[in-house]
Every structure is written in C-alpha cells, then in structure tokens.
N, C-alpha and C positions, 0 to 999 in steps of 0.2 A: 625869894628876894622881891621885895615890894618896889614898885616904880611909879612914876607919875604917868598921867594920861598919854602924853606924846611919846614917851619912851616905850611904853607897852605896845602902842600901835606901830611904832617904828621897828621894834624888834620882831613883832609878829609879821609885818610886811616883808622884812628882810628874809626871814625864814621861809615864807611862802614863795618869794621870788627865787630863792635858791632851789626850791623844789621844782619850779617851772623851768628854770634854766637847765637843771639836771635832766629833766624829761626831754627837752629839746636836744640836748647833747646825746642822750641815749638814742633818740630817734634818728640822728644823723648817721649813727653807726649801723643802722638797719637798712639793708639794701632792698631796692624795689626792682632788682634785675639789672642794675647798672653798677659797674665797678667804682669804688670810691676808697681812697686811702683810709678814711674814717672807719671803714668796716673792720680793719685789723690793727690800726695804730695803737689802740689802748689794750690789746690783748697782752697779758703779762706771761712771762716765762722765767724759769729759774736761770739766772745769769750769775754763775759762780756764787750761789747762795743768796742772792738778792732778787726779789721779784721785780722784773724790769719790763716796762711797756715796749712793744716792738718798735715804736717810733723813736726810741732812744738808742736802739741797737741796730737799726737797719735803715737804708734809704728805701722809701716806699713810693712806688709809682704806678700809674695806670696808662700803659701804652695804648690801650683802646678801651672801649666801653664795656668789654666783657672780661678784662684781664687786670689782675693786680700783681705787681712784681715787688719782691723784697730782696734787696741786696745787703746782706749782713755786713757790718763793719768787721766782725770777727767770724770768718767762714767756718770755724770749728763749731759754732753754735747753730749751724744750718738745720740740723736734724731736730734739735731741741725746739727751735722756733717753729718748724713745720708741725711738730707734735702739739705745740701750744695752740696753733690755729685749728687743728683737728679737735682738740679737747674743748675749744671754745664753743663748739657745736653751732656754728653760724652757717653751715651748709657749704663750706668751701673744702675742696680736696686738694691740698697743696702738693705740687711735685717740684723736684729740683734738678738742676743740671750740675750740681757740685759747687756752684758759685751763687746762683740766684734761685729763690723760691718763686714759683709761678702758681697763681691761684686763678682758676677760671670761674667766673660767676655764672652759674647755670641760668638758662632762660626760665622765666617764671611761668608756671602753669596756673590755671585758675585755682586749682586745689592748693598750690603753694601760696598764692596770694591770699586766699581765705585763711590759711593757717597763720600767715604772717599778720593779718589783721587781728586775729584772735590774740596773738602774742602782744601786739601793740596795745590792745585793750587791757591786758593784764598789767603791762608796764604803767599805763595811765592810771589804773586803779591803785597801784602802789604809790603813785605820786599824790593821788587824792588822800591816801592815808597819811602821807607826809604833811599835807595841808591841814588835815584834821588834828594831827599831833601838834602843829604850830598853834592852831586855834586853842587847843586844850591847855597848852603851856601859857598862852597869853591870858586865858580866862583865870588860871590859877594865880598869875601875877596880879590881875585886877582884883581878885578876891583878897589876896594878901595885902594889897595897898588899901583896900577898904578897911580891913581889920586894924591896920596901923594908922588909920585915919589920914592917909595921904590923899584919899579920894572921898568925896561926898557921895551920898546915895545916888543923887542925880547924875553925877559924873561917872560913877560906877556903871550905872545903867547905860549911859551914853557910850562908854568904852566897850561894853559888851555888844552893843548894837554895831559899833564900828568894826569890831573883831568879826562879827558875823557877816558884815558887808564885805570885808576883805576875803573871808572864806568863800563867799559866793562868787566874788570876782575871780579869784584864783582857780576855783573849780571850773568856772566858765572858760578861763584861759586854757586850762588843761584839756577841756573838751574841744576847743578850737584847734589846739596843736594836734590832738588825736585825729580830728576830722580832716585836717590838711594832709597829714601823713597817710591816712587811710585812702584818701582820694588819689594821692600820688602812687601808692602801692597798687591800687585797683586799675590804674590806667594800663591799657594794653598797648 
C-alpha cells in the first residue's frame, strides 16, 4: 500500500515506538533481586480453557522486598497458578498454604546477575529486529509510493533518509534502556 511522505514516517515511528515500549514492559518483569508484582502478573495459566494472566485471577502483593504473594479469587485454581509460575521459568519456586501462593525472590549472586544481563541483551536484540522490520516495511511503502508516482525521486530519497534516522534513533533508545536495566541488575 503506497502512502505519502508523512504517513510513511508516522507509521514507521509508531511501529518503532511500540517495539521500544514493549521492551520497557518486558524489562519491568525481570527482577534484579527485588520482589515486584510485575514479575508474575502477566504469566498466563489455563483458567477453564482460557489462557488468563495471573493479574486477572489473583490479588498480587509484595509484603516485603523478597516476597510476592498471590491470593487467587478462585482457590480451586491455586495449584494451576503455582504450576504456571514454575513453567514460566523466571527463577521463582512457589509454595502455598491452601489459600495463598508465596514466592520468595532469591538473592542475586554475581553469576545470576551475569546470566540475567545476557538474557537482557537477547531480549534487546529481538527488539532491534522489530525496529529493523518496521524499517523494512517503511522502505517498501516508500518504494511503492515512488512507483505509483506519489513521491518524487528527491522526496523518496528524503523519506529513506528519515526512515534510517528513525531506525538509528530507536536502536539508540533500545541501547539506553538496556544499559539502564543492566546497571540496575549489576548493583549489589
């Protein structure tokens, strides 16, 4: 689908902004040794045939910096929820007292911090792929607009330069988000 100059850039920037927002949201759920409801709230479990995030089926709290508690609205789902937390492979071992799930966040060792930083870099690299995909899509739109004579040669070249500038800007933003989270994780 061919578009004009402004539309191509706007759609490209929106797509790249979504990638950066998603990365920030992903990083919130990764713990640096402190308990946070965000660590578990988006974990999904099978709730009577529908995959449901924990935040919609339980009251999630952090009574202290090392503990996350989940009080299910439907106690019969306690075991299923606990299994979903284990299956999420986020380093939590849930236990329950029949009414509440308790997850203790383990102290971070240097080895765990380094492993977590490696995981953060992998997630950031996937976000950069998302930015490149948005760039590629915008370049195709620009090429199609040129073919349909909606853009002149000069405008086409200008659009491609702007798309590359957006790509560079969002890749830098991803690096900044990664650097901030990495320093947070490496703090002892």
